[in-house]
DRENZA-232310 format. One record per atom (N, C-alpha, C, O): residue in one letter; x, y, z. Coordinates in pm, whole numbers, padded with zeros to 5 digits, always signed. Example, Ala and Ser with C-alpha at 12.3 -4.5 7.8 and 13.67 -1.06 7.14 Angstrom:
a+01319-00569+00780;a+01230-00450+00780;a+01320-00330+00780;a+01424-00332+00846;s+01285-00225+00708;s+01367-00106+00714;s+01290+00003+00787;s+01341+00114+00804;
//
This chain:
x-03252-00825+00675;x-03135-00909+00687;x-03167-01028+00777;x-03214-01010+00890;x-03141-01150+00728;x-03167-01266+00814;x-03063-01276+00925;x-02951-01226+00912;x-03102-01339+01033;x-03006-01366+01140;x-02896-01456+01084;x-02920-01531+00989;x-02776-01449+01142;x-02665-01527+01089;x-02700-01675+01081;x-02664-01742+00984;x-02769-01727+01179;x-02806-01868+01181;x-02895-01905+01062;x-02894-02020+01017;x-02971-01808+01011;x-03061-01833+00899;x-02997-01806+00764;x-03054-01839+00660;x-02877-01747+00763;x-02808-01719+00637;x-02756-01851+00578;x-02750-01953+00646;x-02720-01845+00451;x-02666-01964+00385;x-02543-02016+00460;x-02534-02135+00490;x-02449-01927+00490;x-02327-01969+00557;x-02356-02020+00699;x-02294-02117+00744;x-02449-01957+00768;x-02489-02004+00901;x-02548-02143+00897;x-02518-02226+00983;x-02633-02169+00799;x-02692-02302+00784;x-02587-02405+00746;x-02589-02518+00796;x-02495-02367+00658;x-02387-02457+00619;x-02300-02490+00740;x-02264-02606+00762;x-02264-02388+00818;x-02182-02410+00937;x-02253-02505+01032;x-02189-02595+01089;x-02382-02488+01051;x-02459-02575+01140;x-02454-02720+01092;x-02447-02812+01173;x-02457-02741+00961;x-02461-02878+00910;x-02325-02947+00915;x-02320-03070+00928;x-02214-02874+00905;x-02082-02938+00904;x-02010-02930+01037;x-01912-03002+01059;x-02054-02845+01125;x-01990-02833+01255;x-01891-02719+01261;x-01856-02659+01159;x-01846-02690+01381;x-01763-02571+01406;x-01619-02587+01358;x-01554-02486+01328;x-01566-02709+01350;x-01424-02726+01323;x-01385-02740+01177;x-01267-02726+01143;x-01479-02767+01091;x-01447-02790+00950;x-01425-02658+00877;x-01500-02562+00897;x-01322-02654+00791;x-01294-02533+00713;x-01401-02518+00606;x-01429-02611+00530;x-01459-02399+00600;x-01556-02367+00495;x-01497-02262+00403;x-01421-02175+00446;x-01533-02270+00275;x-01501-02162+00183;x-01617-02063+00190;x-01734-02100+00179;x-01581-01938+00207;x-01682-01832+00216;x-01657-01734+00102;x-01548-01677+00090;x-01758-01714+00019;x-01747-01623-00094;x-01819-01493-00058;x-01933-01495-00011;x-01751-01382-00079;x-01812-01255-00043;x-01750-01138-00115;x-01675-01153-00212;x-01783-01019-00065;x-01735-00896-00127;x-01708-00792-00020;x-01766-00794+00088;x-01615-00700-00054;x-01590-00583+00030;x-01592-00461-00060;x-01564-00470-00179;x-01627-00348-00001;x-01642-00227-00081;x-01562-00112-00022;x-01551-00098+00100;x-01506-00031-00111;x-01435+00090-00073;x-01522+00208-00113;x-01550+00229-00231;x-01565+00285-00014;x-01641+00408-00037;x-01553+00525+00006;x-01490+00521+00111;x-01549+00627-00077;x-01474+00747-00044;x-01567+00867-00049;x-01659+00874-00131;x-01543+00961+00041;x-01621+01084+00040;x-01555+01185-00054;x-01454+01155-00118;x-01612+01305-00061;x-01560+01406-00154;x-01419+01452-00119;x-01352+01512-00204;x-01373+01426+00003;x-01237+01461+00043;x-01139+01346+00025;x-01022+01359+00061;x-01186+01233-00031;x-01100+01117-00053;x-01083+01028+00069;x-01005+00933+00066;x-01155+01058+00175;x-01147+00973+00294;x-01222+00842+00269;x-01318+00838+00192;x-01178+00735+00335;x-01230+00601+00317;x-01325+00567+00432;x-01296+00595+00548;x-01438+00505+00397;x-01534+00464+00499;x-01492+00332+00560;x-01470+00233+00490;x-01481+00330+00692;x-01456+00208+00767;x-01570+00186+00866;x-01631+00281+00916;x-01596+00060+00893;x-01694+00024+00997;x-01617-00044+01110;x-01515-00110+01087;x-01668-00029+01230;x-01610-00100+01344;x-01701-00218+01374;x-01816-00201+01415;x-01648-00337+01354;x-01727-00460+01363;x-01773-00486+01506;x-01698-00465+01602;x-01896-00533+01519;x-01949-00562+01653;x-01896-00694+01707;x-01897-00714+01828;x-01850-00786+01620;x-01805-00916+01669;x-01664-00914+01726;x-01634-00992+01817;x-01576-00825+01674;x-01439-00825+01726;x-01385-00685+01756;x-01271-00672+01802;x-01464-00581+01729;x-01423-00444+01760;x-01322-00384+01666;x-01278-00271+01687;x-01282-00457+01560;x-01181-00407+01466;x-01246-00320+01359;x-01362-00338+01324;x-01168-00225+01308;x-01210-00141+01197;x-01183-00215+01067;x-01078-00278+01052;x-01277-00207+00973;x-01264-00278+00846;x-01347-00208+00739;x-01428-00120+00769;x-01327-00249+00616;x-01414-00205+00508;x-01547-00279+00519;x-01550-00392+00567;x-01656-00218+00475;x-01783-00291+00472;x-01767-00417+00387;x-01717-00410+00275;x-01810-00530+00440;x-01789-00657+00370;x-01877-00765+00428;x-01931-00752+00538;x-01891-00872+00353;x-01966-00987+00402;x-01979-01094+00297;x-01925-01081+00187;x-02051-01199+00331;x-02063-01314+00243;x-02192-01310+00161;x-02291-01249+00199;x-02184-01377+00046;x-02298-01386-00045;x-02407-01474+00015;x-02382-01562+00097;x-02526-01447-00027;x-02640-01535-00001;x-02671-01610-00131;x-02627-01569-00238;x-02746-01718-00121;x-02784-01793-00240;x-02858-01703-00339;x-02937-01617-00299;x-02833-01724-00466;x-02897-01652-00576;x-02863-01503-00578;x-02938-01423-00634;x-02752-01467-00518;x-02709-01327-00515;x-02579-01315-00593;x-02496-01406-00589;x-02561-01206-00664;x-02435-01181-00734;x-02335-01118-00637;x-02375-01067-00532;x-02208-01121-00672;x-02107-01054-00590;x-02132-00904-00588;x-02112-00839-00485;x-02174-00847-00702;x-02208-00705-00708;x-02317-00673-00605;x-02304-00580-00526;x-02424-00752-00607;x-02533-00728-00514;x-02493-00753-00369;x-02543-00688-00277;x-02402-00848-00348;x-02350-00874-00214;x-02278-00750-00161;x-02301-00709-00047;x-02192-00691-00242;x-02119-00571-00199;x-02216-00458-00165;x-02201-00392-00063;x-02315-00437-00250;x-02413-00331-00227;x-02495-00357-00102;x-02520-00266-00023;x-02538-00483-00083;x-02617-00519+00035;x-02537-00500+00163;x-02587-00445+00261;x-02412-00546+00162;x-02331-00535+00284;x-02308-00390+00323;x-02313-00356+00441;x-02283-00303+00226;x-02266-00161+00257;x-02393-00108+00322;x-02386-00038+00423;x-02508-00141+00266;x-02633-00091+00323;x-02656-00145+00464;x-02691-00070+00555;x-02636-00276+00482;x-02658-00335+00614;x-02566-00277+00721;x-02607-00259+00835;x-02442-00247+00683;x-02343-00203+00782;x-02332-00053+00797;x-02271-00005+00893;x-02390+00023+00703;x-02374+00170+00709;x-02501+00249+00682;x-02506+00368+00713;x-02603+00186+00626;x-02724+00257+00586;x-02711+00331+00454;x-02807+00394+00410;x-02594+00325+00391;x-02572+00395+00264;x-02609+00305+00146;x-02591+00183+00151;x-02661+00368+00041;x-02701+00295-00080;x-02597+00318-00189;x-02572+00431-00230;x-02536+00210-00233;x-02438+00216-00341;x-02512+00202-00474;x-02598+00115-00489;x-02478+00289-00570;x-02547+00290-00699;x-02465+00229-00812;x-02519+00204-00919;x-02339+00205-00791;x-02255+00143-00893;x-02122+00103-00834;x-02069+00172-00747;x-02067-00008-00882;x-01938-00056-00832;x-01846-00092-00948;x-01892-00127-01057;x-01718-00083-00922;x-01615-00130-01015;x-01528-00230-00940;x-01461-00192-00844;x-01528-00356-00981;x-01440-00454-00916;x-01296-00429-00956;x-01267-00397-01072;x-01204-00444-00859;x-01062-00422-00889;x-00969-00530-00837;x-00851-00531-00870;x-01021-00622-00755;x-00936-00729-00703;x-01021-00848-00660;x-01136-00834-00617;x-00962-00965-00673;x-01023-01088-00623;x-00918-01158-00539;x-00812-01196-00589;x-00950-01176-00411;x-00857-01240-00317;x-00906-01382-00290;x-01019-01404-00247;x-00817-01478-00316;x-00856-01618-00296;x-00741-01701-00243;x-00733-01821-00270;x-00652-01640-00171;x-00532-01706-00122;x-00561-01828-00036;x-00674-01848+00010;x-00460-01907-00016;x-00476-02032+00059;x-00476-02013+00210;x-00498-02108+00285;x-00451-01891+00256;x-00445-01867+00399;x-00584-01880+00462;x-00682-01828+00410;x-00590-01950+00574;x-00716-01967+00645;x-00730-01858+00750;x-00630-01806+00801;x-00853-01824+00782;x-00879-01730+00890;x-00977-01793+00987;x-01044-01892+00955;x-00983-01736+01104;x-01073-01786+01207;x-01169-01675+01245;x-01128-01561+01269;x-01296-01708+01251;x-01397-01609+01288;x-01383-01572+01436;x-01307-01636+01510;x-01456-01470+01477;x-01456-01429+01617;x-01508-01541+01707;x-01491-01536+01829;x-01571-01641+01647;x-01629-01752+01723;x-01544-01878+01712;x-01587-01986+01753;x-01421-01865+01656;x-01328-01976+01650;x-01350-02071+01534;x-01294-02181+01534;x-01429-02034+01435;x-01459-02122+01323;x-01367-02091+01205;x-01348-01974+01171;x-01309-02195+01140;x-01212-02172+01033;x-01279-02151+00896;x-01378-02215+00862;x-01221-02059+00818;x-01271-02027+00684;x-01155-02002+00589;x-01047-01959+00630;x-01180-02029+00462;x-01097-01978+00354;x-01187-01882+00278;x-01291-01922+00224;x-01147-01755+00273;x-01230-01652+00211;x-01192-01630+00065;x-01074-01628+00029;x-01293-01614-00017;x-01278-01571-00156;x-01357-01440-00163;x-01479-01440-00152;x-01285-01329-00181;x-01347-01198-00167;x-01320-01109-00287;x-01206-01091-00329;x-01428-01055-00342;x-01418-00956-00449;x-01414-00818-00386;x-01501-00783-00306;x-01313-00739-00422;x-01305-00601-00375;x-01358-00509-00483;x-01321-00520-00600;x-01447-00418-00443;x-01511-00325-00536;x-01495-00182-00488;x-01492-00155-00368;x-01485-00092-00583;x-01490+00051-00553;x-01634+00095-00574;x-01694+00066-00677;x-01689+00164-00475;x-01823+00221-00491;x-01810+00347-00574;x-01746+00443-00533;x-01870+00346-00692;x-01856+00458-00785;x-01955+00571-00754;x-01928+00687-00786;x-02066+00538-00693;x-02165+00637-00654;x-02243+00582-00536;x-02273+00463-00532;x-02274+00668-00442;x-02352+00626-00326;x-02428+00745-00271;x-02396+00861-00299;x-02531+00714-00191;x-02611+00820-00130;x-02663+00772+00004;x-02652+00654+00040;x-02720+00866+00079;x-02782+00831+00206;x-02713+00896+00323;x-02615+00970+00309;x-02765+00867+00439;x-02715+00918+00566;x-02641+00806+00638;x-02698+00699+00661;x-02516+00830+00673;x-02434+00728+00739;x-02490+00695+00877;x-02509+00783+00960;x-02514+00564+00899;x-02551+00515+01031;x-02422+00470+01099;x-02348+00387+01045;x-02395+00523+01215;x-02270+00488+01282;x-02280+00358+01360;x-02179+00301+01400;x-02402+00312+01382;x-02422+00188+01456;x-02537+00110+01393;x-02643+00166+01366;x-02514-00020+01369;x-02616-00108+01313;x-02613-00240+01389;x-02543-00252+01489;x-02688-00338+01341;x-02685-00471+01403;x-02546-00535+01393;x-02510-00619+01476;x-02467-00494+01292;x-02336-00555+01268;x-02219-00466+01304;x-02104-00511+01304;x-02246-00340+01336;x-02137-00245+01361;x-02160-00167+01489;x-02273-00148+01533;x-02049-00123+01548;x-02059-00038+01667;x-02012+00104+01639;x-02021+00191+01726;x-01963+00127+01516;x-01926+00262+01475;x-01895+00260+01326;x-01872+00154+01267;x-01896+00376+01265;x-01859+00392+01125;x-01811+00534+01107;x-01868+00627+01165;x-01706+00552+01026;x-01652+00686+01005;x-01562+00685+00882;x-01514+00580+00839;x-01541+00804+00826;x-01449+00822+00714;x-01312+00861+00768;x-01301+00945+00857;x-01208+00798+00712;x-01069+00824+00754;x-00983+00855+00633;x-01002+00797+00526;x-00887+00947+00649;x-00788+00964+00543;x-00712+00832+00525;x-00678+00768+00625;x-00685+00791+00401;x-00618+00661+00380;x-00487+00645+00456;x-00451+00533+00492;x-00415+00753+00481;x-00289+00743+00553;x-00303+00753+00704;x-00204+00751+00776;x-00425+00763+00752;x-00449+00778+00897;x-00556+00681+00947;x-00646+00720+01021;x-00545+00555+00907;x-00642+00454+00948;x-00623+00420+01096;x-00513+00432+01149;x-00729+00378+01163;x-00715+00336+01303;x-00618+00218+01315;x-00603+00139+01222;x-00554+00207+01429;x-00457+00100+01452;x-00516-00038+01428;x-00448-00127+01378;x-00643-00056+01464;x-00704-00189+01452;x-00757-00219+01312;x-00818-00324+01292;x-00733-00131+01216;x-00765-00164+01077;x-00664-00269+01033;x-00544-00244+01036;x-00713-00384+00993;x-00625-00497+00968;x-00553-00493+00835;x-00574-00403+00754;x-00468-00592+00813;x-00389-00598+00690;x-00476-00613+00564;x-00436-00564+00458;x-00592-00678+00573;x-00678-00691+00456;x-00726-00553+00409;x-00731-00526+00289;x-00762-00468+00504;x-00807-00333+00470;x-00694-00255+00404;x-00714-00192+00300;x-00579-00259+00463;x-00464-00185+00409;x-00423-00238+00271;x-00392-00159+00182;x-00423-00370+00253;x-00387-00429+00124;x-00490-00391+00018;x-00452-00358-00095;x-00617-00394+00051;x-00723-00359-00043;x-00709-00215-00089;x-00722-00185-00208;x-00682-00124+00004;x-00666+00017-00033;x-00543+00038-00120;x-00546+00118-00214;x-00435-00033-00090;x-00314-00023-00173;x-00341-00078-00313;x-00294-00022-00412;x-00415-00187-00322;x-00447-00245-00453;x-00538-00153-00533;x-00526-00145-00656;x-00629-00083-00467;x-00714+00013-00538;x-00631+00128-00595;x-00654+00170-00708;x-00536+00177-00518;x-00448+00284-00568;x-00375+00238-00693;x-00367+00311-00792;x-00320+00116-00689;x-00249+00062-00806;x-00344+00044-00925;x-00307+00075-01038;x-00463-00007-00899;x-00562-00027-01006;x-00598+00107-01072;x-00603+00117-01194;x-00621+00208-00990;x-00658+00339-01044;x-00541+00408-01116;x-00561+00498-01197;x-00420+00363-01086;x-00301+00416-01156;x-00275+00345-01289;x-00184+00381-01363;x-00358+00245-01318;x-00348+00179-01447;x-00299+00037-01448;x-00285-00022-01555;x-00271-00022-01331;x-00230-00162-01332;x-00353-00251-01355;x-00466-00203-01351;x-00330-00376-01377;x-00440-00467-01407;x-00515-00507-01281;x-00471-00483-01169;x-00628-00568-01303;x-00710-00627-01198;x-00622-00719-01114;x-00542-00796-01168;x-00636-00712-00983;x-00555-00793-00892;x-00621-00930-00875;x-00740-00937-00842;x-00546-01036-00896;x-00593-01171-00872;x-00494-01237-00777;x-00384-01275-00818;x-00533-01250-00653;x-00440-01301-00551;x-00503-01415-00471;x-00439-01470-00382;
//
């Protein structure tokens, strides 16, 4: 994994400066264990619990982005994904470093995965499986919305485009 400064988004941020809004394209993944619990990571940049997620690199597909981010943040290898939502709303967010972004994020369900969960990585300070109704307080609205959209998708509603 390249250092953030060497990533595509890091290089783009360096060229335009800290205050300009950037569009960031990425993916997040929902992994569930055999008991239906959801995997969350605790981010090292802000300490919040979230789904494994991140931005694409050049020449990478969204599918591969989701798989790479899960591996980087948890050590787990995803073997297949099903996309169920694309979030591209007009709301801006601010990174832990005060930089503004508009995120375009594909949400995927991990259909199969393997490996040993790493609870701490370069990007995370913890990782654990939680029952969907018992998420940590600091799990944000994006995590909760994504899980609700997955439930609706699996119940037969259409792909979410928001």
